[in-house]
C-alpha positions, 0 to 999 in steps of 0.5 A: 650603525645609523640605520640600526639606530633608526630601526631601534628608535622606530620600533621603540616609538611604535610601542607608544602609538595609539594603534600598534596592530599586535599586542607584542608591539607594546613590549617596550611600553611595559618595559618602560613602565617597569623601569618607571616603577623600579626607579620610583621604588629606588628613589623612595628607598634611597631618600627614605633611608637618608631621611630616617637616618637624619631624623634619628640624629635630630631627634636623639642627638640634636643634629643640625642641618649644617653642623651634624650631630653634636657630641656633648662632652664634659671635662674629665675629673682629672682635669679640674682646670677645665678646657683652656685656650691651650687645650683648644689649640692642641685639640685643633691640631690633633683633630683637624676634622672636628670643631670644638665649641666651648660653652658655659652653663649658668644655673639658677643660683649663678649671679651672672645672668638671672631672671628677675624673680627667679630666687627668694630674696632676703632669706625667705623660704617658700611656703610648702603649704601653698598651692603651686600658683601661689609661689612668688617665683617667676619660674616654677612648676607647670600645671602638670606638676613638672619642674625644669631648672632655669638654665642659661647656656653661653655659646660663640655666635659662630657656632652651628647652633647660633647660626641655626637660631639666626636662620629661624623666621623672625630672628632679629639682626645681631650686631657682632661688635663687642658683646651683642645684647641678644638672647635666644629663648626657649618658647616651650619652656617659657610657656610652661614654667614662666610666670609673667605676673610674678616676673613683672611684680619682681621688677616693679617691686625692685628699687634697682629697676629703672622706672622706664623699664617698669613702664615698658612692661605690658600689664599682661601677656598671653604668649611669651613671644609678645615680649620683644625684649627680655630684662635680665639681672646682670652682674656688672661689678666684682661686688657680688651684690651689684646686679643691674637690669639689662634688656636684651633683644630676644629671639623666640625659638620653639625649642633648642635641639639639645639633649637637656632643657635650656631656657636661654642661649646667650652669646659667649662674648656677652657672657664672658664680658660680664664674667670679666667684671666679676673677675677683676675687682677694678673693672666696672662694666657698663654693659650697654656699651657692649664692651667699648668705653661707656659713661653714665650720668651721676648728676643732672643740674639746672644752674643759674635759675636765679637769673631768670624771671619768676615765670621762666624759673617756675616753668623750667623748674616744673619741667625739671621736676618732671624729669626727676619724677620720670627717673624715680628721684625723691626729694632730698628732704624725704624721710618718710616711707613712700613708693618709687615707681611702684616699689616701696621705699624706706629711708635707710641712709641718713641725708647727711651721709652718701646722698648729702647735697654737698659732696664734701659732707658725704660720709662713707658707708658703714659696715653692712650699709648698702648704697642707695639706688635712689637718686635724690632731687634737690632744689635751691634758689639758684639751681635744681639737681638730681644726684646719684650715688657713685655705685648707681649712676643713671644710664644715658638712655634712661635720661634721654627717655625722660627728657624727650617729652620735656623742654629739654633735649638730650645730646649724645655725650653731654646730657640734656640742654635747656631750651629756656634761659637756664643751663642744664648740664650733666655730670658724667662718670669716668668712662668704663674700661674697654674690654675686648673678647679675644676668643674663648676664655680670653679678654683684653683689658688695661694692664692696671686692671689685670695686675690687680692684687689678689686671687685674680692676679694669676689669671693674667695670660703669660707674656701679657703686660710685660715691658710696659704694655698698656693692655694685656690678655686676661684668662677666665676660668676654663670650660667644663662643658663643650660640644664637638661637631663633625658635620661640615669640612672646615676650611683648610681641611684635607679632603682625604679625611673629611669629618663626614667619613668618620663614624660617630663611634670612632669619633667618640672613642677618639675623644674619650681616649685623648690625653694631654700632658699633665702638670707633672712631667710625663703625666698624661691626663684624659680630657673628656668624658661624655655628658650623661644625658648625651651618652644615653641618647648616643646609645639609643641612636647606636641601637636604632642605626644598627638595626637600620643598617642590618635591615638595609642589607637584606632588603637592598639585596632582595630588591636588587635580585627582584629587579634583575629577575623581573627585568630578565623576564620582561626582556626575555619575553620581548626578545622572543616576540622579535626572534624572526625580526632579528633573523631578517636583520641578520639576513640583510647584512646586520652583524650580530653585534648590530642586533645587540646594539639595537637592543641596548639602545631600546633598553637605554631609552626605556630606562631613561624615560622610566627614570624621568617618570619615576623621579617625577612621581617620586617628587609628587609623593615626597611633597605629599608625604612631607605635607602630611608630616608638617601637618601632623600633630606629633611633628608639631609637638616634637618641634615645640618640645625638642626643637625638631627642625625641617620635619621632612621624611623624604628629601630631594635627591642630589643630581649626583644620586639620581645619575648614579641610580640611572646609570646603575639601572641602565647598565644592569639592564644592558648586562641582563639583555646581553645575557638573554640574547646569548641564552636565546641564541640571538646574538650567537646564531650561526644561521639567520634562518634558524631564528626565522623558523623558530 
């Protein structure tokens, strides 16, 4: 056996020697070349089929590398309450191989998240006779006359799409504690429809916008990515007129891999924390606290200045007036119209009403009267102060920014302290209630808030706030939209039913046929229907994938037959050139199975070397093709408009795939070689002399 192996190796190596003496000695060289080309073609075909399939999923369905194609669903018309936590729990039980990701969409008219300057104020209507560029809105028609709605989508931060966003280059670090103040922005849409000059003008012209926020905005930008933070108008109170400005760290993404055009994606935790403030009347939110108890400053006062010398009193007062000017405070005696941090101001509330210096003299607001957002600066012989209305206290960060360049320093909890002889103190508002996000559509709040009388009382989750509990769970409105992922196997999922083994059509059919128990006993309600945009993309994907599948069968079968025929021709020629040598081996005592063993060793060597060389050539070709695609203009356009990720056509094969291809080719060669040896009468020769004579 060992001697036969040595002969096989020596004869195989002779084919690669510089001088062979006879052309027939090169047979194993050409056999290796054949295996190399065959392996290269198989590797390219295997990789290309997977690449085409993945690109179909990404382009048409918005598939993600770690999540697979999302199935965009909406609640059925028979389910007006939407997707509730109980619905999600039953889904997890009935579909253990799938992941349900609820989402919320906020349109332009919603008051939860708004882009400053997005809508017309004071009932003003757009002038239809003006050119497009003359519109006062910060979001509008692009230069080609195309419009796109401003849509904000809220998703959990553990969803595949958020993980995809966080893996993008330059993504900011996200703090998962409470409500993260971060958004992901669609650079493609912002570049087309965002008008920064109108956006900045809307903020500067709004009295409710902090002066520090206005001063932090650049005069102009050439690319939306120059904005590292994005100010939005956020609702922090049950009152529908109470929207405040909040800056969010922004991650710019060229586009989102979604069927629809979405401008912003925000964490669902943050969105539902804001929704809680808009749901329970007794809950006022300070969003900068990210859900934990936070305080704002209602009054700054510099006391006991009458005890200072004239020089010190004038110096400290002048520094305090700098703080007041920085905060946009007006003298309490101001009665004439003026400008506050660039915004026009006209006195609406009399000095002896809500902004009276003496709190005991403040009068309640009359019907239709709005609380002033302007803080007032007052000065007497013994103190100076900055006072706000209860509805519009100052944020600590605003005060800290305005005091850091003066003679005052700002402590984290107590406000500014004077470095001079005077005593500067801050009056803080009561701490806001702590709100904890407990999962989709559920928040934890104090029970005295959750039990507020009115239409929202029914949103208290069953079993909460019973038996004297201090805190309970409140339920927000259900979801009308969700995404179902069937990509990766979830933790604890049975390996017998991995999600990847299910076809997309089977999953969609199962979702559309899924029912839950209705309000009436024995009544079953359908839960899902397909989103129209997604349904159209799904049909297109089905057509293209069917074409690829149907074409793959004849192409694959034809390539297999071609491989078998060509390998048979090459092996038959090689064996014919060596019939006399095989006869001599048989005459020297080598048994027929030994000759067959020798041939199999040579086939295995040729196939192994050919697969190695074929894979090396494949890798070079894949790098060249992928490099060409990355530099392709159409690929760049697809990434910018539809969020196409990883623009590669030929991907690296897994080691398992390479081994499977190598083993299949080698055993096919073994089978063809054994058959040809029998057909040519080599392994079945009764007299070795017959092989020598022939």
